[in-house]
C-alpha distance (Angstrom), angle and dihedral (degrees) to the residues before:
residue distance angle dihedral
M1 . . .
C2 3.78 . .
K3 3.75 119.1 .
H4 3.78 115.1 -155.7
Q5 3.76 116.3 -122.6
D6 3.78 115.4 -107.5
A7 3.79 99.0 -129.2
P8 3.78 106.1 145.2
P9 3.80 113.8 -104.5
A10 3.79 115.2 -104.8
Q11 3.76 115.1 -115.9
G12 3.80 139.8 -175.8
K13 3.76 118.5 -17.9
Y14 3.81 91.6 -5.3
L15 3.78 91.7 64.0
A16 3.82 91.7 73.9
I17 3.80 90.8 50.9
T18 3.81 94.7 49.9
M19 3.80 93.4 46.0
A20 3.78 90.5 77.4
L21 3.79 96.5 76.1
L22 3.75 137.7 26.6
T23 3.76 112.2 -129.5
E24 3.78 122.8 -145.1
A25 3.82 87.0 -104.4
D26 3.81 89.7 54.2
K27 3.78 91.8 49.9
K28 3.78 91.1 50.1
N29 3.81 91.9 48.7
I30 3.79 90.8 49.9
R31 3.80 95.4 45.6
C32 3.80 94.4 46.8
T33 3.77 95.7 48.0
W34 3.80 94.3 39.9
A35 3.80 90.6 53.2
K36 3.81 88.5 61.6
L37 3.79 93.0 49.3
F38 3.81 92.8 45.1
E39 3.82 91.6 54.5
N40 3.82 85.5 85.6
P41 3.82 107.4 24.6
E42 3.80 95.8 166.3
E43 3.79 95.3 53.1
H44 3.80 97.2 41.0
G45 3.78 92.5 40.8
K46 3.77 89.9 52.2
S47 3.81 88.8 51.3
I48 3.81 89.8 53.1
V49 3.81 93.4 50.9
I50 3.81 94.1 45.9
K51 3.80 92.3 46.8
L52 3.82 89.3 48.7
F53 3.81 89.5 55.0
T54 3.81 91.5 45.4
D55 3.81 99.0 45.1
Y56 3.80 97.1 34.4
P57 3.81 107.0 27.6
E58 3.80 90.3 171.2
T59 3.82 87.8 72.4
K60 3.81 91.5 67.1
K61 3.81 90.7 82.6
Y62 3.82 90.5 70.9
F63 3.80 93.4 58.7
K64 3.77 102.4 76.0
T65 3.83 96.4 158.2
I66 3.81 97.8 38.7
P67 3.81 122.0 76.1
T68 3.78 110.8 -117.6
E69 3.83 97.5 -171.5
G70 3.78 135.9 49.1
N71 3.79 126.1 34.2
L72 3.80 98.5 -8.8
Q73 3.82 92.0 166.5
A74 3.80 90.4 68.9
N75 3.80 97.8 38.2
P76 3.81 113.6 112.8
L77 3.83 92.5 -155.5
V78 3.80 91.2 57.5
R79 3.81 89.3 49.3
F80 3.84 90.8 47.3
H81 3.81 94.4 51.4
G82 3.79 91.0 43.5
R83 3.78 89.6 54.8
R84 3.82 89.3 50.7
V85 3.80 89.8 54.7
M86 3.81 90.5 49.9
V87 3.80 93.1 48.2
A88 3.82 91.5 50.5
V89 3.79 92.1 51.2
N90 3.80 89.9 44.6
Q91 3.81 90.3 56.1
V92 3.79 89.7 54.4
V93 3.82 92.8 46.2
E94 3.82 89.8 50.1
N95 3.83 88.1 54.4
L96 3.80 100.9 47.3
D97 3.81 88.2 119.1
N98 3.82 92.0 47.1
W99 3.79 102.6 52.9
K100 3.82 93.0 171.4
Q101 3.80 89.8 61.1
A102 3.80 91.6 43.9
C103 3.83 88.1 53.0
R104 3.80 91.2 50.6
I105 3.80 89.4 53.5
L106 3.81 91.1 48.1
D107 3.80 92.5 45.6
R108 3.82 91.9 55.0
L109 3.79 91.2 45.5
A110 3.80 93.6 47.8
D111 3.78 94.0 44.7
K112 3.80 92.1 50.8
H113 3.79 93.2 47.8
R114 3.80 91.7 47.5
T115 3.81 99.5 43.5
S116 3.80 104.8 29.1
H117 3.79 101.0 32.2
S118 3.85 102.7 24.0
V119 3.79 90.5 -132.7
E120 3.80 113.9 171.4
V121 3.79 113.4 -124.4
E122 3.83 95.6 -119.2
N123 3.81 88.5 67.4
F124 3.79 87.6 75.3
Q125 3.82 88.3 61.5
Y126 3.81 87.9 53.9
I127 3.78 93.7 53.3
F128 3.83 91.4 46.5
Q129 3.82 89.6 52.9
V130 3.80 89.9 49.1
M131 3.80 91.4 48.0
E132 3.77 90.7 52.4
C133 3.83 89.6 53.7
V134 3.80 91.8 48.5
L135 3.81 90.7 48.5
R136 3.80 89.8 50.4
N137 3.82 92.1 48.8
V138 3.81 94.7 47.0
L139 3.80 97.2 42.4
G140 3.80 99.3 38.5
N141 3.82 111.6 -177.6
E142 3.77 90.8 1.7
F143 3.82 87.2 71.8
N144 3.79 91.2 77.7
S145 3.81 128.4 160.9
R146 3.81 93.5 -84.3
V147 3.80 92.9 51.7
S148 3.79 90.8 44.2
T149 3.82 91.0 51.9
S150 3.81 91.2 49.3
W151 3.80 91.6 52.4
K152 3.82 92.6 45.0
K153 3.78 89.0 53.5
L154 3.80 91.4 49.9
F155 3.82 93.2 47.1
T156 3.81 89.4 50.1
L157 3.79 91.4 52.0
L158 3.81 91.8 46.3
F159 3.78 92.6 49.5
E160 3.80 92.4 47.7
Q161 3.81 90.0 53.2
I162 3.81 93.2 45.9
E163 3.80 90.8 46.9
E164 3.80 90.0 50.7
T165 3.81 90.5 51.5
Y166 3.79 90.9 49.5
G167 3.80 90.1 49.7
S168 3.80 96.1 47.5
S169 3.80 92.2 44.2
S170 3.79 93.7 52.6
Q171 3.80 91.6 50.7
S172 3.81 95.1 55.0
């Protein structure tokens, strides 16, 4: 069983400073909690996609091949895309100690979403917010302030990298 590291949670003005780097405690918190979510990637991925559609209905326009209405719980295409989201995040989590590789994964993902699907970059913020909610729902009390801070730091780093890819791609 994973025990979360006891690094004190960042608060207030210090949060912005600590967002720059993931500590070893952050990485452990992320890996341990992610492992529980990734035990069932289809189910939790489906929850992410459905919550994205519910909380941010404007994102539905990007899903041309996936139904966005009706019984989404039973739809295999929703489950399939949810699993793809989970696998992509898992690849990043597996590479927390190899940030160059994590950035390559994110660059490919961002470039595909920008060029092939015309997804606006802020949509990544939406999915990160949804993922945080799903993590909180699945983990319950285990999703404490330290774990939450670790995930917020990771989501900030991921978004910064994705935003950089969007910026460099649009300038070429």
